[in-house]
Structure formats: C-alpha cells, structure tokens
C-alpha positions as CSV (number, residue, x, y, z in Angstrom):
1,X,76.4,103.4,99.1
2,X,79.1,105.7,97.6
3,X,80.8,104.3,94.5
4,X,82.8,105.4,91.4
5,X,81.7,104.5,87.9
6,X,83.6,104.6,84.5
7,X,81.0,106.9,82.9
8,X,82.7,108.2,79.8
9,X,86.0,106.4,79.0
10,X,88.7,108.7,77.8
11,X,92.1,110.3,78.9
12,X,92.2,110.5,82.6
13,X,92.4,114.3,82.4
14,X,88.9,114.4,80.9
15,X,87.3,112.9,84.0
16,X,86.1,109.5,82.9
17,X,85.1,108.5,86.4
18,X,82.1,109.9,88.3
19,X,81.2,109.5,92.0
20,X,77.6,108.3,92.5
21,X,75.2,107.1,95.2
22,X,73.7,103.7,94.4
23,X,71.9,100.9,96.2
24,X,73.9,98.3,98.1
25,X,74.0,95.2,95.9
26,X,72.3,92.0,97.0
27,X,74.2,88.6,96.8
28,X,72.8,86.0,94.4
29,X,73.2,82.2,94.7
30,X,76.8,81.4,95.5
31,X,77.7,85.0,96.1
32,X,79.1,87.0,99.0
33,X,78.2,90.6,99.9
34,X,81.3,92.3,101.2
35,X,81.8,95.5,103.1
36,X,84.8,96.9,101.4
37,X,87.8,97.6,103.7
38,X,90.3,98.4,101.0
39,X,90.7,98.2,97.2
40,X,94.0,98.4,95.4
41,X,94.3,100.8,92.4
42,X,95.6,98.8,89.4
43,X,96.8,99.9,86.0
44,X,94.1,97.8,84.5
45,X,91.6,100.2,86.2
46,X,93.3,103.0,84.4
47,X,93.2,101.1,81.0
48,X,89.4,100.7,81.6
49,X,88.9,104.3,82.5
50,X,90.8,105.6,79.5
51,X,89.2,103.1,77.0
52,X,92.3,101.1,76.3
53,X,90.3,98.2,77.7
54,X,86.9,98.5,76.0
55,X,84.0,98.6,78.5
56,X,81.7,95.6,78.2
57,X,78.9,97.3,80.2
58,X,78.0,101.0,80.9
59,X,78.9,102.7,84.2
60,X,80.9,99.8,85.6
61,X,82.4,100.3,89.1
62,X,86.1,99.4,88.6
63,X,88.5,97.8,91.2
64,X,89.6,94.2,91.5
65,X,92.0,94.1,94.5
66,X,89.2,93.9,97.1
67,X,89.6,93.2,100.8
68,X,86.3,92.9,102.5
69,X,84.3,91.6,105.4
70,X,81.4,89.1,104.6
71,X,78.2,90.8,105.7
72,X,75.7,88.5,103.8
73,X,75.7,85.5,101.5
74,X,73.4,84.0,98.9
75,X,72.3,80.4,99.0
76,X,74.8,77.6,98.2
77,X,77.7,79.4,100.0
78,X,79.5,76.9,102.3
79,X,83.1,78.0,102.7
80,X,82.6,81.5,104.2
81,X,80.7,82.9,107.1
82,X,79.5,86.4,108.2
83,X,82.5,88.3,109.6
84,X,85.2,86.5,107.5
85,X,87.8,88.6,105.9
86,X,88.2,87.6,102.2
87,X,90.0,88.8,99.1
88,X,88.5,89.3,95.6
89,X,90.7,89.4,92.5
90,X,90.4,89.9,88.8
91,X,89.1,86.5,87.7
92,X,85.5,86.0,88.8
93,X,84.0,83.3,86.5
94,X,85.0,80.5,84.2
95,X,82.7,77.9,82.6
96,X,84.8,74.9,84.0
97,X,83.7,72.8,80.9
98,X,85.8,74.1,78.0
99,X,89.0,72.5,76.9
100,X,91.1,75.2,78.6
101,X,89.4,74.8,82.0
102,X,89.7,71.0,81.8
103,X,93.4,71.4,81.1
104,X,94.0,73.5,84.1
105,X,94.2,76.8,82.1
106,X,91.0,78.5,83.2
107,X,92.7,81.9,82.6
108,X,92.2,81.2,78.9
109,X,88.5,80.2,79.2
110,X,86.5,82.0,76.4
111,X,83.6,82.5,78.8
112,X,85.8,84.1,81.6
113,X,84.5,87.2,83.3
114,X,86.4,89.7,85.5
115,X,85.8,91.8,88.5
116,X,85.5,95.5,87.8
117,X,85.0,94.9,84.1
118,X,82.2,92.5,83.5
119,X,80.7,93.2,87.0
120,X,81.0,96.0,89.5
121,X,84.2,96.0,91.6
122,X,85.6,97.6,94.7
123,X,85.7,101.3,94.1
124,X,82.7,101.3,96.4
125,X,81.6,100.8,100.0
126,X,80.2,97.3,99.2
127,X,80.8,94.7,96.5
128,X,79.4,91.3,95.5
129,X,81.7,88.5,94.5
130,X,81.3,84.7,93.7
131,X,82.4,82.7,96.7
132,X,84.2,80.2,94.5
133,X,86.5,82.9,93.3
134,X,87.2,84.5,96.6
135,X,90.4,83.9,98.6
136,X,91.3,83.3,102.2
137,X,93.9,86.0,103.2
138,X,97.1,85.6,105.2
139,X,96.6,87.2,108.6
140,X,100.0,88.7,108.7
141,X,99.0,91.7,106.5
142,X,96.6,94.5,107.3
143,X,93.8,95.4,104.8
144,X,95.8,98.1,103.0
145,X,98.9,96.0,102.6
146,X,97.2,92.8,101.6
147,X,95.0,94.5,98.9
148,X,97.8,94.8,96.3
149,X,98.6,91.1,96.6
150,X,95.3,90.3,95.0
151,X,96.2,91.4,91.5
152,X,99.6,93.1,91.5
153,X,101.0,90.2,93.5
154,X,99.2,87.3,91.7
155,X,99.8,88.6,88.2
156,X,103.5,89.3,89.0
157,X,103.8,85.8,90.3
158,X,102.3,84.3,87.2
159,X,104.5,86.5,85.0
160,X,107.6,85.4,86.9
161,X,106.6,81.8,86.3
162,X,106.0,82.4,82.6
163,X,109.5,83.9,82.3
164,X,111.1,80.5,83.1
165,X,113.7,81.9,85.4
166,X,116.2,79.2,86.1
167,X,117.4,78.6,89.7
168,X,119.8,81.3,90.7
169,X,119.3,83.0,87.4
170,X,119.6,86.6,86.3
171,X,116.2,88.4,86.1
172,X,115.4,91.7,84.5
173,X,112.4,93.7,85.6
174,X,111.3,96.6,83.4
175,X,109.0,99.1,85.1
176,X,108.8,99.0,88.9
177,X,105.3,99.6,90.2
178,X,102.9,97.7,92.3
179,X,103.2,94.3,90.6
180,X,107.0,94.5,89.8
181,X,108.1,95.3,93.4
182,X,106.3,92.2,94.6
183,X,107.5,89.9,91.8
184,X,111.1,91.1,92.5
185,X,110.8,89.9,96.2
186,X,109.5,86.5,95.1
187,X,112.5,86.1,92.8
188,X,114.9,87.3,95.4
189,X,113.5,84.9,98.0
190,X,114.1,82.1,95.5
191,X,117.8,83.0,95.0
192,X,117.7,85.1,91.8
193,X,119.9,88.0,90.9
194,X,117.5,90.9,90.1
195,X,118.2,93.8,87.9
196,X,115.6,96.6,87.6
197,X,115.2,99.1,84.7
198,X,112.9,102.0,85.3
199,X,112.8,105.7,84.6
200,X,111.6,106.7,88.1
201,X,114.3,107.6,90.6
202,X,112.1,106.7,93.6
203,X,111.3,103.3,92.1
204,X,115.0,102.6,91.5
205,X,115.7,103.4,95.1
206,X,112.9,101.1,96.2
207,X,114.3,98.3,94.1
208,X,117.7,98.7,95.7
209,X,116.2,98.8,99.2
210,X,114.4,95.6,98.5
211,X,117.6,93.8,97.5
212,X,118.0,94.3,93.7
213,X,121.5,93.9,92.5
214,X,121.1,97.0,90.2
215,X,118.6,99.6,89.3
216,X,119.1,101.7,86.2
217,X,117.2,103.9,83.8
218,X,118.5,102.3,80.6
219,X,119.9,98.7,80.7
220,X,121.0,96.0,83.1
221,X,124.8,95.5,83.7
222,X,124.8,91.9,82.4
223,X,122.9,89.6,80.0
224,X,119.6,88.2,81.5
225,X,118.3,84.6,81.7
226,X,114.7,85.9,82.0
227,X,112.9,89.2,82.0
228,X,109.4,90.5,82.8
229,X,108.1,93.7,81.2
230,X,105.6,95.4,83.4
231,X,105.6,98.8,81.7
232,X,102.8,98.8,79.0
233,X,105.2,100.1,76.4
234,X,105.5,98.0,73.2
235,X,108.6,99.8,72.0
236,X,110.5,98.3,75.0
237,X,110.0,94.7,73.7
238,X,112.9,94.7,71.2
239,X,115.0,96.5,73.7
240,X,114.4,93.9,76.4
241,X,114.8,91.0,74.0
242,X,118.3,92.4,73.1
243,X,119.2,92.3,76.8
244,X,118.5,88.5,77.0
245,X,121.2,85.9,77.0
246,X,120.9,82.9,74.7
247,X,117.9,80.8,75.7
248,X,116.3,83.7,77.7
249,X,112.6,84.4,78.0
250,X,110.7,87.6,78.1
251,X,107.2,87.6,79.7
252,X,104.9,90.6,79.1
253,X,102.8,91.1,82.2
254,X,100.2,93.7,81.2
255,X,96.7,93.3,79.8
256,X,97.3,96.2,77.4
257,X,100.5,97.1,75.5
258,X,101.2,99.8,72.9
259,X,102.3,98.5,69.5
260,X,105.5,96.5,69.2
261,X,107.9,97.7,66.6
262,X,109.3,95.4,63.9
263,X,111.6,92.8,65.4
264,X,114.9,91.7,63.8
265,X,115.1,88.0,64.0
266,X,118.8,87.7,64.4
267,X,119.1,90.5,67.0
268,X,116.0,89.8,69.0
269,X,114.9,86.2,68.7
270,X,117.7,84.0,67.4
271,X,119.6,81.7,69.8
272,X,116.3,80.5,71.1
273,X,115.1,83.6,72.9
274,X,111.4,83.4,73.7
275,X,108.6,86.0,73.9
276,X,105.5,85.2,76.0
277,X,102.3,87.0,77.0
278,X,100.6,86.7,80.3
279,X,96.8,86.4,80.4
280,X,95.0,86.9,83.8
281,X,95.6,84.1,86.2
282,X,94.2,80.8,87.5
283,X,92.8,80.4,91.0
284,X,95.7,78.0,91.7
285,X,98.1,80.9,90.9
286,X,96.3,83.0,93.5
287,X,96.4,80.3,96.1
288,X,100.0,79.5,95.5
289,X,101.1,83.2,95.7
290,X,99.1,84.0,98.8
291,X,100.6,80.9,100.5
292,X,104.0,82.1,99.4
293,X,103.2,85.6,100.9
294,X,102.1,84.0,104.1
295,X,105.4,82.0,104.4
296,X,107.7,84.7,103.1
297,X,106.7,88.1,104.5
298,X,106.7,90.6,101.6
299,X,107.4,94.3,102.0
300,X,104.4,95.9,100.4
301,X,104.8,99.5,99.4
302,X,101.3,100.8,99.7
303,X,99.8,104.3,100.2
304,X,96.2,104.5,101.5
305,X,93.9,107.0,99.8
306,X,90.3,107.9,100.7
307,X,87.7,106.4,98.4
308,X,86.7,110.0,97.6
309,X,90.1,110.4,95.8
310,X,89.7,107.5,93.4
311,X,89.9,109.7,90.4
312,X,93.0,111.5,91.8
313,X,94.6,108.2,92.6
314,X,94.2,107.0,88.9
315,X,95.5,110.3,87.7
316,X,98.6,109.9,89.9
317,X,99.1,106.4,88.5
318,X,98.9,107.7,85.0
319,X,101.5,110.3,85.7
320,X,103.9,107.8,87.4
321,X,103.4,109.6,90.7
322,X,102.8,106.4,92.6
323,X,105.6,104.4,94.2
324,X,104.5,100.9,94.8
325,X,100.7,100.7,95.1
326,X,97.8,103.1,95.9
327,X,95.0,101.6,97.9
328,X,91.5,103.1,98.3
329,X,89.9,103.0,101.8
330,X,86.2,103.7,102.1
C-alpha cells in the first residue's frame, strides 16, 4: 500500500514526511483492518511532523480522523462486520485499571496510546485499529465530511464542555479552523451567543455564515462567559483571560501551545476567572458528540485532497491556507 511517514521531524518546509510503499498491515486480536476512505488532516499531525509533539517511534504514519470500511478482523471482534463503515479517532488504548479510568477519565490514563502517534494512522490506503476504540458513524454525512468530526469535532466538543458555558451564555472562540467551526455550531445549537476572533478573513466570513454574532481580528464586542482557545499561541492566553467576564472560564483546546507569558493576577485571574487545559477525549465524549451530530446536522467545511498531496495539505495548514478542514482521500 501507499502511505506517508514522519521520517525526519522538522519545519514543514524541510520535508519531514516521505511517501513510501509498505505492506498492508494485519489485524491482531481485537483489531479491525480498514480500507481507508478518508482521513482528516489535523493540526496535531502538523505538530508531530514538525517535532512539537516528540515522536515515540520512528517512521510513524500520521492521521487519526479515519473513515474506513472493515475488510478483515482479528479474533475477539464482536461489534463490527466486514463491510461496515467505521470511524477511528485519536484515542486508541487505555488500561481500564488505573484510578483515572475507574473514575471515568480515561483521557488521563498514564498508559494511554494514540492513533498516528503510538501506532500507524490513516495517511495510508489501509489502517489497523482496536475495535473497542472505533465508532459507529452517522449515516447523514459522506466520508469526506464525517472525517473531521472524529477529532476536530470530538475535541472541540470536549473543549466546549470544559469551558463551562452557561445556558444562553456568551462564548468566545479564538482561532477558527476545523475544530472551532464545529464547536461553534454546537454552541449555537444550544442557544449561545458566539463571538469569533481570528486573523483570517475567510474564516471570519465562515463564522458569520454559520451564525456567529460577531467575527473580528482583535477582540469580541462584549465580555465573555466562556472562551475556547484553538490557536496554539500561548501569548493569546492573557489576552483571552482579559476578555472574560467575572466567573468566566477559558479552555485551551490544543495538544501543543507556545509559552504563556507572565499573568497578572488582578487583570487576568481575579474575580474567579478560570483557566483549563483539554487533554484528548474519552470514548463517551466521542459517542455523545457523534450522536449530537446525527441529531443536529452540522455544516462541515471540508476540502478533499488526494493522498498523494498529504505533505502539501500539511504545508497549507501550517500557512493558514485551509478554511475548515482538509481531508485526504486515497
């Protein structure tokens, strides 16, 4: 099969990915072999390629927003059959015995492993995934438009929940890419007023088209009850905190963030403002979000790209030339 590997992590302009021909993988016990129909391009893939997310194994195939058809299965697979369409996301293993797993916080499991980082992902024609971590997909979306739901959608959903947005509250979204444009629609469907702050003019227009109350390059027009920072820019943290109303919460959605400047307690945190991180997701997050997407049709801004252009798609993402999500199609 054809696949892309992170061969030499570094700036995207140095060509960290290489296209290779490799054997089709075989499913082990409890695993599915999928013929990849689509794989979303996520900023986490870019962090892995550029070395912001340190590789844990050499020549890993990235990609963790996988839509595929089951073509084979190992022993002990009961819930899926050949021909089923399934989704594979970032989380692929937890030990289910640690204190975090027992408390319903498997996203914090110290033994957790991830698709496209600890194991080969979906920048390929075939992929293997544990059946216990695969998702049934809503049938109302085609392959290209359901792929971004599997990470961008799920992580945006968890970040929104971590932001503690009150009913009918005022939400600020900073950065407006694949994850943000889906989280915004969840908040809007639940009755929030959404204000978007992003440098990209095309993204501001998309935000307004989706129903945002405002879209600006610098600041929202009113204090916020909650905010989600999707841009991986640490210098924005004090800026966003200063935009929160009393009691507001900022959730940081990314797996990587540049350094945060020194905070001023009175300006940024006093009056019970809160700052929270977001770490991966639980399978319950995924099931809840995909059920929401089934019952509340989301407008997914997705651009299909041939698998042969995986390195170019990541380069476009790095340069903010992607509106919504890019999706690789073998």
